[in-house]
N, C-alpha and C positions, 0 to 999 in steps of 0.2 A: 504494500500500500504506500500511500504518500504520507510522509511525516510532516506535520505542521509545526515548524520550529517556533513560530510565534504563539503557539497555543492552539487548543482545540483538537489535538490528536487523541489517540486512544487512551492516553494517560490523563486526559483532562476530564474534569467533572461535567463538562458539557455533554459527554456521551450519556449522562443520566437523564437527559430530557425525555428520551423514549421510555425509560423506566417510570418516570413520574407521570407521564401521560397514561401509560397502561395501568399504573397504580390507581389513578383516579377512577378508572372504570371498575377495577377490582374492589375499591372501597364502596362504590355505589352498589355493586352486586352483593357484597357482604351486608351492607346496611339494609337493602331491600329484602333479601331472603332471610337473614338471620338477626337483623337488628344489631349487627356487630359494629363497633366503633374503634378505629385505629388512630391513636394520637401519640405524637412524639414531641420531645422538647429537649433543649440543652440543659443537662443536669450538672455539668462541670466544665469549667475552662481553667486550664492549668491547675492550681491548687484551690480554686474557689468552688466550693460545693453549694448546692441548692437544697431547699427543703420544700417539697411539693406534695400536696395531698393527691394521690393518684386516683382517688374516688370522685373528686369534684372538679379538677382543673379542666378547662375547655380550650378549644382552638383560639378563641378570642383572648384568653389569658396568654397563650403561647405567642400570638402575633402582636401582643401589646407593646413589645419593644424589639429593637433591631437584633438583639442577641437570641431571641426566641426562648426566653426562660420565664416561666410563670411566676417565679419568686422574684419580685421586684427589687428588694434590697440586694439580692445576689446578682441580679442582672446589671445593676449599676456598677458593682465591683468587677464583673466580667468585662463590661464595656471598657472600663478604665484599664484593666489588665491587657486587653487586646490593643488599645491605643498606645500603651507603654511600649510593647514589643514592636509595634508598627513604626514608631518614631526612631527606633534603633536599627531598623532594617531586618528585624528578626521575625519569627513566627511562633505560634503556640498551638497546642492541641487541646483535646478535651473529650467529653463523653456525651452521647445522646441516649436518653432513656425513652423507650416506647412502651405504651400501655394499650392492651387490647381488651376492651370491655365487651361483655356478653358474647364471648366466643362459644360456638356450639361445642358440645361434648363429642369426643370420639374422633376428632380430626387428627390425622397422622397415621403412623404405622408402628407396630410394636418392636420391630427389629431394625432393619438397615435404614429405612426411611423415616426415622423418628421425627416428630414435628420439630423438636429443638435442633435436630441435625439439619433439617431443611432450612430453618430460620438462620442457623449459623452460616450455612453456605451462602445464603442470599445476602446476609450482612457483610460477610468477608469478601464478597464480590464487588462491593462498593469501593471507589477510590479512597485511599488514605486510611482504610480501616486496619487496625492492628490488634483488636481484642473483642471478645464477645462473652457476655454472661447472661444467664437466664435465672430468674428467681434469686436464691441466695448466692449463686455464682461461686467465686473463689472463697468467699467468707464461709461458705458451708463446709469447707474442708477443715475448718478449725472447730467445728461443733461435734458434739456427741449425737448418736442416733436419736436418743430421747429428746434432745434439744431441737434437732432438725426436722423430725417427722411432723407432718401436718395431720392432726387428728380430725376424724370425720364426725359429722353429726347430721341429723335430719332437720331440715328447715321447716318452717311453718307451712310452706306450700308443698311439702312432701319430696323435696329434692335433697340428694346427697351433697353436702357442702364440706369444706374444710375450714377449721377455725383460724388457721394461719395459712400463709401462701408462700412458704419458702421454696416450694417446687416451681413457683412462677407460672402456674396454670397448666403445666404439662407433667404428667406422671406416666411412666411406662411407655413413653413415646407418643402418648395420645393427650389431646386437650381434655381437661377435666371440668370445664365450665367456669373455673375461676378466672380472674383477670390474668392475662399473659403479660408478664413484665420482663423486659430484656434491656440490656445496656450494650452499647457499641462504643469502642474507644477509637478515636481518630488521632493520627499522629500530626505533628506540626508540618505545615507546608514546607516542602523541600526547597522550593524556589525562594531564596532570601537575598537581601541586598548586602550581605556580608561576604567578604572575600573567602572563597573556599578552594580547596585543592581538588583537582580533577585530572582526567586523562583525555586527550584528543582521540579522534578516530584513527590517527596514525600511531597511537600508543605513546605519545609524548606527554609527560607530566607538565601541568600548567596551572595557572590560577584562573578562577572564574568568579565574576560578580554579576549576578542577574540584574536585569533592568526591566522596566515596564511596570504595568499594574498587576500586582499579585496579592491575593488575600492573605493577610497576616494570620487569619484563623478561619478554617473552612467549616468548623463545627456548626455554626448557625445555618449555613447553606445545606448541611447534610440532613436536617430535620425532615423535609419533604421526601428526600431520597429514602431514608429509613422507613418512613410511613409507607411509601409506595412498595418497597420490596417486601415488607411484612404483609401488606394487603394482598400482593400477588401470590405469596406462598399460601396464605389462608384461603384465597379464592380457589387456587389449584386443588388444595386439599378438600375444600367444600365440594367441588365438582366431582372429585374422585369418590367422596363419601356418597353423593347422590348415585353415582354409577354403580357402586358396590352394594349399597345398603337400601337405597330408597326406591330405585326403579323396580327392584324385585323384593319388596318388603316381606318380612317374615309374617306368617299368618298367626292368628290368635292362639292356635293350638301348637305352634312350633316350640321345640325344646329350647328353653332359655330365652323366650321372647321377652324383650324389654319394650313395653309400650311407650315409655317415656322417650326412648331413643327414636322409635319409629315416628313419634309425633312431634319431634323437635321443630320441624319446619312446617309452617302453615302453608298448605297448597292452595293456590288460587283456583276457584271454581267458577 
């Protein structure tokens, strides 16, 4: 192919325009069929963390500032941190958190194509990503089993629920109906205005100072990308679920018939 030296090549985030467009359709499908909502926000820039209520924040909260963080005091600090590195010709990274509300139960696969594996692949395919967590993530490795296990209970409407959500909405490779909560780490932009060592195409060591307009922090721009990829994974799993379980539903006398699963989605008549 043709390499665009001025930007816009395959390593540019501009390639994600197709993902975001497809993600918009996937989000509409999820909302229409299952009432599922996919929302992401910037949860950290450098060492500045945020405190966001995952049950109540909205897209309006996310879009209320240029850094796309619903925690307004933290957003102010994040903006200042980005401006500080920008004036020095540097760059910085951070994290995006994505929350999926009202996800249907049973999406995914119990072995190779587990839902968290599909989500991880989708997230790590985005430019500048360097890490992925779901639920308790790496912090879960420091817990005991009794501390990490999500205990079950029956809700007032007769649904099996968990009192905590350290599993992040996915258990045994399948969605369990709780909110799916995942985090994606983005590295600092590699194109900076500080002199760096590099090697030419001829194999000669030299110095390089990048010029032009480059984002000091790509994390705020990554929010719609993360939402889009999560929505596409879930839409794909939803279509597979229909193909495998809903087009040939189990009869009322079938062994192990789960009427709640069969009736998850209201069919138009």
